[in-house]
N, C-alpha and C positions, 0 to 999 in steps of 0.2 A: 497602643501603641503606633506609632507613626512612622517609623522606620523599621526598614529590612531584619537588621541584625541586633540581637539583646543578649546583653552582657552583664553577669552578677559580679560585683570586685567585691570580696569579702577582708574583711581586716586584717592586716598584716602587721601588726605593729609586735617587736621584739622590746621585753623588758630583760636587760642584761643587769645580772649579780655579782661584783665581784668584787675584790677588798678594796678598790677605791671609791664605789660606792655602786647604785644605778645609774645606770644609762637607758636611751631610748633608741632600738634604730627602727628607720621606717625606710620601704624602698624595696626593688624587687632585684632581680639578675640585672645588670650592667647599671644601675643608680641606686643608690642610698644614703642616706645619713644618718650619722649616727651624734645624739645629742647625749652628756654626760657632764660630771662634774670636770675632765679636763677641758672642755668644749666643744663646738659643733665641727665634725668632721665630714665631711664629702667622700663618698667612697665611689670610684668609676671602674669598668672594667669594661671587655669584650667578653661576652661568656664563651667556652668553649677553647679561651686561645689562654689563657692562663695570664694575661697582661691585666695589670691591675695597678691603680696612683689610690691614694686617701690625700687628703688637701685637708687641712685646718682653715676655717672656716671663720670663727669667733674663738676666744680664749677668755675663759672664763675667771683663771685665777692667776692671771700674769704669769711672773716668773715661778718657776716650781723651788717648793722650800727642801733644802738639805738634810738629808736623814742625820739627826743626830748623834754623834759618836758619844760612847761612855765619856763621862767626866768628873772628875774628884768632886764629891761632896761640898760644896762651899759651906762657909760659915755662916754661923747663922746670922741673918740681916743681908748679906752677901749675895750681889745679884752673879748668879751662875751664868758661865760661859754660855753653855747649851740651854738652849727652851724647844720642847716641845709644846704645840698646842692641840687642843681638843674639841667639840663641842658636844656637851650631852643632848639629850635629847630635845630637850625645851631649849636648847640654844645659849643653855651659861657655860660659862669659858672654865674651859679645866687648862691648868699648867700644867709642866713635868718638866723638872732639869735635866741633862742629860743621859742619866741613870733607870728614867724612868720613874723617878719618884714623885709624888704631886709636891705639888710647893702650894702652902699653904700663908705662909705668913703674910701680913696686912702688908706689911712695910715692903718688904720684896716684892708684893704682886703691886704694889703703887708706884714702884720708880719703875715696872718693866711697862705697863700703862702709861708710863709719860713718854717714852723711846719712841719714835715716831715710829720706827721698823719693824716692832711688835706691833702698834695697832696695824699696820696696812696688812701684815699677816692675818689678822686676827679676821679684819674687814675680809680679806679674799676667803678666809675660810666660812664665815658667815654665806658670804654667795654664794658658794659652793654648794651651800648646805640648802639652800633657795632655789638653785635654778635644778638642783637633783630631784626636789619635788614637783619644779614645775616644770618638766622635761617634756610631761605627757603631753601640756595644751601646747608645750610649745611645739612642739611635732604636728598638732590640730594648725594651730593659725599658719603655720610657716610652710605649708603645702607647696604657695607658690613660689619661694625659693630656691623648689628643686624642679623646676620648669626646664626644657631642654635647650639649649644652645641649636637654636637652625641655622642652617648654610641658604645662601642666595642659591637659585638654579644655575648650571655652569653650560652655558649655551643652548644646545639643541638638546632635550631630554625625552625619550623614547616614550611613548606613549603605552602605558599598561593598561591592562581590563580592570573597572573598575572592582572586580572580583578579588583582583591581585591585590589590590590595596587594602581591602577590607580583609583579606585575610590576614594581613600584617598588622593592623590596628586589632584585629581580634586576637591576635598570638599575645600582642604585648599588654592587652587587657589584662589578660589569662593571667600571665607571670606578675601581675599589678601586685604591690604588699605595699598597704598605706596605712594608719591609723584609722579607719572610718571602711564601715559598710556602704556599696551606693550602687547605682546601675545606670547602666548606656546601654539606649535604641541608638543604633545609628544607620547612614548609609552613605554611597559614596557619589558624587556626578561627576565623574571623570569628566563629560562633554563643558561642564562651567566650571571644570575644578576648586567645588567643594563638598567639603563633608557637614553632613545636618547630623547633629546628636541631640537625641532628650536624655538629661541626666536628672535620677530621683537624689537627690542629698540625703546627709544625713539629718538628723534635726537636732535641734540646739540643746533636745535633753540629752545630750550622746556627748557635749564637749562638759569636760571636768568642770566641777561649778565651785571650788574651793583652790584658795592658793596658798604658799606659804609669804610669809611678811618678817621685816626684822623688826625687832621694838628698839626703844629705848636702853641702848648699855647692853645689845647686840642681843638679846633672847627672840627668838621663835616664836612666831605663833600662827595657825591655820585659822584663816577668815574667808567665810563666803563673797563672794564675788557678785558685786551688784548688777542687777540688770540691764544698766548699762552697759558695763563690763562683758558680760556673757553678750550682747547682741554686737559690741563690737568684735570681740574674737570671733562670732559666728560668723559676720559676713567676710572677716578675711580667712575665714576659713573655706567658707563656699567658691567668693571669687578666686581665691587662689587656689579652686579644686579647678572651675573652668579654666584658668588659666596656665596650669599644670598639665592638664590634659588636651588642651587645643594646642600648647606646644610638639608634645609629643606625636600627635596629629599628623601635623606638617611635617616631624621628621619623618614620615612612611613616605612621603613622594614629593619631590621636588614639583610634582606638577599641580601639588593642592595650592591653593591663591586663596582663599578663604576656609572657615570655620566658623561655621553658626553654632552655638551651645543655646541650649534653652534650659532651663534649671528648674526643677521643681520639688517642692515637699510635700506633706501630707496635714488638712486642715480638715478641721472641722466643721460643717454645712453649720449656720447656724439654724437653718430651718429644721431639718433632718437629723442634726447631730450626728450624720454618718461622717467618719473619715473618706476625702475627696482629694485627687489631686490639685494642687492649686501651682502654676507656678509664678518664680518669682525674680526671675531675670531670664532676657534673651538677648545674645551678644552675637554681631557677625564680626567674628575676627580678622584682619586681614597678615598675611604673613609678614610682609616688608617688616612690622613694628615687629616680630618675632624674630627678623634679624639682626637685630643692631645687639652691640655686648652689652650687658649689663643688668638687663632689662627685669630681670628674676627679682632685681635688688627693691622694684617700685613697688606702692601698695598695690595690690593684686585689685580692690575697685576701683582706685584713681586709673589704670594702666585697662581696664572694663569700658570706662567713661569714654576712652580716647575714640573708640570705636561707635558703629552706629547700633544703639542698643534702646531696648525696652526695660526698665526698671522702675520703680516706683518707692524711692524710702524714705521713710518721716524723718521729721526733725528728731523725734524720742529711738529714731533706729532701728525701726518695723520696716520690713520688708513685704511689703502690701504683693496682693496676686497681680499679675496683668496677662494680657495675652500677646502668648508669643510669637514669632516669625513666623512664618507658615511659607514654602517654596511659591506662594504665590505673590508674596510680599517682595520678593527680591526677585 
């Protein structure tokens, strides 16, 4: 432990089950995100005030499909006026008329599938099923998108004790809910306007290893992710975690000008076979870049590369061990 304060953050992901499908909620009091069939929503509020706002960030489905009303049964071979779509577990298409009776006539199904609006509804239904399955992965890799809006200091700011700033950071960390377990040691130096934090990262094995994909004809299949895909998602997760935490650290004090985050994971020593801590990046984030609107949409790894950093990523996507910055280096 290099710094004074030490906090464990335990997994805070919630899986929500409803008639509309499965969704994932991540975040804690004040800010959270919900990923589900209807899209990605950002929930913000001020704890204790009752003030609350919910904003849709992404829409997976497009326009909502109106619920079909009962209709007269069409004559054989005639396309019904109202059609309902659903998917079986394997993604095969199920088609019903307005009364909920299955449509099995090859002639009718062929005519329906030739209609652009029918195909659009089918595509949206397939995509929503894929998004439901992959929601947990998205919660891991999009942590950076939950980073805070950081305000620029307003003129003269009162000097606070280091302990007061650290107490606010500690309270924020203890109330944090994310889909991963991690650990933070930190210390604030008000004289230098710098917060220094060591972060024990989740392991790559903690990420979901399978994804749902669509096959020809709209059928669905679960498949194993490639090592390249897993490494890309892991990098986005761990750099996103650094970006997310740095932004909320800056939000705790207008006098904080920089945040040093050094992140490590556990690697097995080739000589002894014992697990040991291995740092994989060390980034000195500056406040001014977090004050820019919309930075949350940037790739977290590319964002980290804007700052003074130590990292060693191979062409294969492996994050090699580095020596982190220490106070003497800064």
